[in-house]
N, C-alpha and C positions, 0 to 999 in steps of 0.2 A: 049147586055147588057142594063140595062136601065138607064136612065138619073141620077136617085140617085145612082146607082151604079158606073156609071163614075165619078160623081163629087166627091163622097168619095173617089175613088180611086186617082182623082188628088188631092184632099186634103190631103191624106197620102204620096203622093208624094213630095207635094210641103211642107209638114213639114218634110219630112225625110231631102230634102234640106236644110232645114231652120233650120239644128243643133237640130235635135229628140233627139240626145245624151245629151243635155244640162240639167242640173239639176238646179230646183229653189227652195226656201225655201217654207213651208208650206202659209206663208203669200203672196209670188208672186205667188203661185199656185192658191192661192184664187182670187186674182186679175184678173189672165188669165181667170179663170173661170166663173168669175162673182159672185162668192158666199162667203160665210164667212169662215174664217181660220178654224171654228168649222166643217165645213161640210168636208173640205179636210182632217182633223183629223180623223171624222169617217169614211169617205171613206177607208182614209189609215189603220185605225184598223180593218175595215170590209175585208181588204186582197184585194180590188179593185185596188189598188197601189202597185202590188206586187214587183218592183224594187226600191221602196222608200229605202233609208238607213240612218242610222243617223251617223251624221259626227260632232262627238263633242258633245255639246247639241243640235244641229241642225238637224231636218229632213229636207232631200234633197229628192224630188219629181223629176223623169225624166218627160219632157213634154211628151213623147211617153204615157208614164201612163196616164197622163190625158186623152189624144186624146183617147186611147184605153177604159177608163172609161166613155167616153162620155161627158167628164165636158168641154173639151176645143176644138175648131174649127180650125184646122190650117188655114182652107178656109179664115177666117179674115184677115190673115197675122200677126195678133198681136203677138207679143214677148215680152218678159218681158224687153227689153230695149225700147220699144214704148208703148206709152199709148194704150190700146186696141178699137178697132174700134167698132161700132154698130154691133150687128149681123144681118144677113140677118132674114127677116120676111117669117113665113111660109104663105103659100097661105091662109089657113084656119086659122081664129083666134083660139087659144088655141092648134093648132097642132103642135107637134116636128117634126122638119126635119127628113127625114128618114136616113139620114146618123147618125144623132145623136142616132136615135133608134137603128141602126146595132150597132154602138159603145158601146151602153150601153148593148145590147145582147151579145155580144162578150165578154165584162167584165165580165158580170153575168156568162157566159160559163167559162171562165177560173177560177172566184172563185169556181166555183161549182167542176171543175175538182181538183182543189187544195183541195177542202175539201174530195173529194172520194179519192184522194191519201192519205192524212191523214190517213182518216177512213181504206183503205187498209193495210197501215203499222200498225196501232193500232191492226188491226185485226191479222194479221200476228202476232204480239207480243204475242196477249193472246192466239192464239193457241199454240205456242212454247211455253208459259208458263205452259198452261194445259198438255200439251205433257209431260214436264220435271215433273210436278207433278204427272202424271202418273206413268210415271218411277220410279219416288223416291219410291212411295207406293209399286209398286209392287216389290221391291227388298228388 
């Protein structure tokens, strides 16, 4: 197991212990991720935050989704109740930490799997529709 894989695994375990089942608003998610609320909204709309839910008029985002989407690194220990600490700098300027790359790749895979599942369902519907149409024309 590589050093980055071990670090990612520890980060995920630490995050799980630190109430990963907790939900935050889009604004709080943006503060955790160090990005704008618009980025969180676009990420949610793109399907990269699959467990987000609408609570009244407020979107609630699970912290676990932020981690999987590569927007939040629980290794920093920052939670919504505490001000976020500075993120670790990668060894090479402009380089993205391997754990973040892996989390982003996993989020992209999950989004693509969801897209394939929706397309499979649509294809099954269209096949059934074609079958029903041909059966009606035959009778």
